VOBA-1610 file (N, C-alpha, C; in pm, whole numbers, padded with zeros to 5 digits, always signed):
BEGIN
Gln+00064-00135+00014Gln+00002-00012+00020Gln+00097+00128-00009Val+00051+00217-00071Val+00113+00327-00104Val+00021+00455-00017Gln+00103+00523+00046Gln+00051+00616+00132Gln+00103+00790+00108Leu+00025+00890+00079Leu+00088+00984+00072Leu+00048+01093+00190Val+00119+01137+00285Val+00090+01212+00392Val+00129+01363+00383Glu+00044+01454+00374Glu+00063+01615+00381Glu+00087+01646+00515Ser+00188+01748+00545Ser+00164+01816+00669Ser+00246+01986+00630Gly+00191+02068+00732Gly+00251+02201+00716Gly+00163+02300+00701Gly+00035+02276+00686Gly-00043+02375+00670Gly-00118+02446+00787Gly-00180+02557+00773Gly-00222+02612+00892Gly-00257+02764+00846Leu-00282+02853+00970Leu-00330+02976+00933Leu-00227+03087+00933Val-00208+03160+00839Val-00126+03278+00851Val-00163+03391+00790Gln-00097+03494+00844Gln-00146+03649+00772Gln-00109+03667+00637Ala-00145+03741+00553Ala-00107+03776+00429Ala+00036+03815+00433Gly+00123+03782+00338Gly+00272+03816+00344Gly+00364+03730+00401Gly+00287+03611+00496Gly+00362+03514+00552Gly+00415+03417+00489Ser+00461+03299+00546Ser+00502+03181+00457Ser+00462+03050+00539Leu+00465+02972+00459Leu+00433+02804+00503Leu+00547+02743+00429Arg+00567+02620+00482Arg+00631+02506+00406Arg+00562+02373+00414Leu+00502+02324+00297Leu+00411+02195+00303Leu+00511+02086+00286Ser+00480+01963+00318Ser+00558+01856+00326Ser+00473+01743+00274Cys+00524+01640+00212Cys+00444+01562+00143Cys+00535+01432+00140Ala+00510+01333+00225Ala+00603+01210+00240Ala+00539+01073+00185Ala+00609+01020+00081Ala+00529+00904+00021Ala+00595+00768+00078Ser+00509+00672+00136Ser+00546+00564+00174Ser+00498+00430+00150Gly+00557+00311+00167Gly+00480+00193+00138Gly+00576+00131+00013Ser+00484+00051-00053Ser+00556-00024-00154Ser+00584+00054-00275Ile+00692+00110-00258Ile+00738+00218-00381Ile+00843+00149-00455Phe+00830+00145-00581Phe+00957+00093-00671Phe+01040+00235-00736Arg+00927+00311-00780Arg+00987+00427-00844Arg+00890+00529-00864Ile+00942+00669-00801Ile+00844+00799-00826Ile+00885+00856-00929Asn+00759+00869-01049Asn+00802+00950-01155Asn+00806+01088-01146Ser+00689+01131-01092Ser+00665+01268-01044Ser+00590+01320-00932Met+00623+01446-00870Met+00517+01462-00779Met+00473+01601-00783Gly+00371+01642-00727Gly+00327+01778-00751Gly+00229+01818-00625Trp+00177+01928-00646Trp+00098+02016-00550Trp-00022+02062-00600Tyr-00158+02018-00552Tyr-00264+02073-00607Tyr-00324+02152-00521Arg-00436+02238-00544Arg-00513+02280-00439Arg-00648+02323-00489Gln-00761+02316-00380Gln-00897+02339-00426Gln-00937+02404-00322Ala-00998+02554-00367Ala-01056+02633-00296Ala-01226+02605-00294Pro-01288+02660-00208Pro-01439+02628-00197Pro-01511+02670-00315Gly-01577+02595-00391Gly-01633+02630-00512Gly-01569+02634-00633Lys-01406+02625-00638Lys-01337+02595-00727Lys-01300+02449-00754Gln-01275+02442-00885Gln-01186+02318-00936Gln-01061+02304-00870Arg-01000+02192-00887Arg-00910+02176-00821Arg-00774+02204-00929Glu-00688+02234-00902Glu-00593+02314-01000Glu-00455+02273-00972Leu-00367+02254-01053Leu-00206+02236-01029Leu-00147+02354-00993Val-00076+02358-00881Val-00010+02453-00826Val+00156+02448-00849Ala+00193+02317-00851Ala+00328+02310-00876Ala+00361+02157-00899Gly+00436+02148-01031Gly+00476+01998-01041Gly+00631+01978-01072Leu+00686+01871-01023Leu+00821+01848-01047Leu+00842+01713-01127Ile+00915+01698-01221Ile+00930+01566-01283Ile+01074+01522-01289Ser+01089+01409-01269Ser+01232+01361-01238Ser+01315+01444-01176Gly+01264+01504-01081Gly+01348+01585-00982Gly+01404+01729-01040Leu+01383+01747-01174Leu+01454+01872-01238Leu+01331+01969-01306Glu+01246+01918-01380Glu+01157+01997-01457Glu+01046+02068-01367Thr+01020+02167-01388Thr+00901+02214-01268Thr+00806+02295-01372Asn+00691+02313-01317Asn+00571+02356-01362Asn+00490+02434-01262Tyr+00488+02567-01255Tyr+00398+02659-01181Tyr+00261+02714-01226Glu+00190+02723-01144Glu+00056+02798-01196Glu+00092+02946-01194Glu+00057+03026-01290Glu+00069+03143-01302Glu+00080+03255-01179Ser-00004+03254-01100Ser-00028+03315-00997Ser+00071+03293-00875Val+00124+03210-00871Val+00224+03157-00755Val+00393+03167-00808Lys+00382+03190-00932Lys+00529+03185-00994Lys+00596+03320-00908Gly+00708+03286-00843Gly+00812+03386-00795Gly+00780+03382-00645Arg+00665+03308-00608Arg+00645+03294-00469Arg+00652+03152-00411Phe+00602+03078-00499Phe+00611+02930-00443Phe+00731+02860-00501Thr+00801+02780-00441Thr+00924+02688-00471Thr+00867+02537-00437Ile+00886+02437-00547Ile+00870+02298-00540Ile+01005+02238-00518Ser+01018+02151-00444Ser+01137+02085-00448Ser+01125+01909-00391Arg+01233+01836-00415Arg+01213+01702-00353Arg+01313+01636-00306Asp+01316+01575-00195Asp+01420+01497-00149Asp+01380+01349-00188Asn+01481+01306-00273Asn+01441+01167-00326Asn+01502+01074-00231Ala+01591+01085-00137Ala+01621+00989-00037Ala+01517+00972+00061Lys+01411+01074+00074Lys+01341+01049+00167Lys+01149+01039+00114Asn+01175+01034-00013Asn+01045+01027-00108Asn+00939+01128-00055Thr+01009+01240-00043Thr+00934+01368-00005Thr+00927+01476-00084Val+00837+01546-00097Val+00816+01652-00199Val+00757+01787-00112Tyr+00835+01905-00121Tyr+00796+02004-00055Tyr+00734+02146-00118Leu+00658+02199-00067Leu+00631+02329-00134Leu+00645+02450-00031Gln+00752+02529-00063Gln+00773+02666-00006Gln+00665+02761-00038Met+00606+02817+00049Met+00506+02918+00001Met+00545+03043+00078Asn+00579+03155+00001Asn+00610+03284+00066Asn+00525+03379+00001Ser+00497+03494+00062Ser+00421+03622+00030Ser+00298+03555-00018Leu+00248+03474+00103Leu+00094+03423+00079Leu+00004+03538+00045Lys-00090+03495-00011Lys-00225+03613-00029Lys-00369+03534+00007Pro-00462+03611+00029Pro-00566+03542+00080Pro-00636+03439-00042Glu-00610+03476-00193Glu-00655+03391-00268Glu-00579+03265-00273Asp-00469+03249-00184Asp-00389+03095-00189Asp-00458+03028-00086Thr-00579+03060-00026Thr-00651+02995+00074Thr-00718+02862+00010Ala-00688+02772+00043Ala-00756+02630-00007Ala-00694+02502+00035Val-00734+02406+00013Val-00707+02257+00068Val-00570+02229-00015Tyr-00472+02233+00032Tyr-00362+02157-00090Tyr-00347+02018-00072Tyr-00324+01952-00174Tyr-00330+01807-00202Tyr-00184+01770-00254Cys-00110+01692-00204Cys-00006+01595-00290Cys-00055+01496-00385Asn+00015+01528-00491Asn+00002+01412-00588Asn+00123+01339-00642Ala+00135+01219-00676Ala+00249+01144-00712Ala+00211+01026-00813Asp+00289+01021-00916Asp+00298+00913-01000Asp+00383+00817-00951Ile+00345+00704-00896Ile+00430+00601-00867Ile+00404+00473-00902Met+00522+00402-00948Met+00535+00278-00963Met+00545+00190-00844Ile+00487+00074-00837Ile+00491-00008-00692Ile+00579-00128-00737Asn+00608-00159-00871Asn+00708-00264-00928Asn+00712-00214-01090Met+00785-00302-01162Met+00817-00257-01262Met+00695-00265-01405Tyr+00591-00317-01352Tyr+00472-00315-01438Tyr+00340-00258-01392Arg+00334-00205-01282Arg+00219-00172-01198Arg+00261-00021-01134Gly+00164+00055-01152Gly+00155+00188-01105Gly+00037+00291-01123Gly+00052+00415-01078Gly-00065+00484-01065Gly-00043+00620-01013Leu-00170+00700-01026Leu-00167+00819-00946Leu-00205+00800-00784Tyr-00135+00852-00712Tyr-00175+00863-00571Tyr-00227+00999-00536Trp-00312+01038-00411Trp-00334+01128-00379Trp-00307+01160-00196Gly-00281+01254-00139Gly-00281+01265-00011Gly-00402+01314+00045Gln-00430+01316+00166Gln-00541+01354+00207Gln-00592+01523+00204Gly-00492+01586+00197Gly-00508+01729+00209Gly-00461+01797+00318Thr-00398+01904+00310Thr-00385+01999+00419Thr-00444+02141+00405Gln-00506+02195+00480Gln-00556+02338+00504Gln-00460+02417+00491Val-00474+02536+00391Val-00399+02673+00409Val-00489+02766+00412Thr-00476+02872+00515Thr-00577+02954+00534Thr-00495+03099+00544Val-00511+03192+00455Val-00449+03318+00485Val-00537+03422+00474Ser-00504+03495+00598Ser-00612+03599+00636Ser-00536+03745+00597Ser-00653+03842+00565Ser-00588+03956+00501Ser-00576+04046+00618
//
C-alpha cells in the first residue's frame, strides 16, 4: 500500500510563509513525478506546482516567484515553500504522485489534503 501524507498547513497572515511537506511511503519502486494541487471552496482543483524527474518544474501563473517546489529523493518527500502568501491562496492543498509499485504496475496517488488559510 502506498500512502501520501501532507503536513505543514495552517493559518497565516497575508505576506507570511508556510512550508508544506508530503511524504510517500509503502511499496514504492519508483516515483516518476510529484506535485501539489489545491482546491478552494466552490473552485475546481488546480495544479499549483509539479516536479518531474526531480528537475523540470511547472507552476501555476499566480504563484510564480512566490512558491517553490522541491524534492528529497532519499526521503520520498516533496515540499512546497510558499512565500508572500495572499488570501487567494487559501485552499486545501493536496499532494499528488505518479508512483510505480513494481516494474509493471503503478498509478496516481493522492494525499488527504492539508488546509492553508491566509488572512488579510
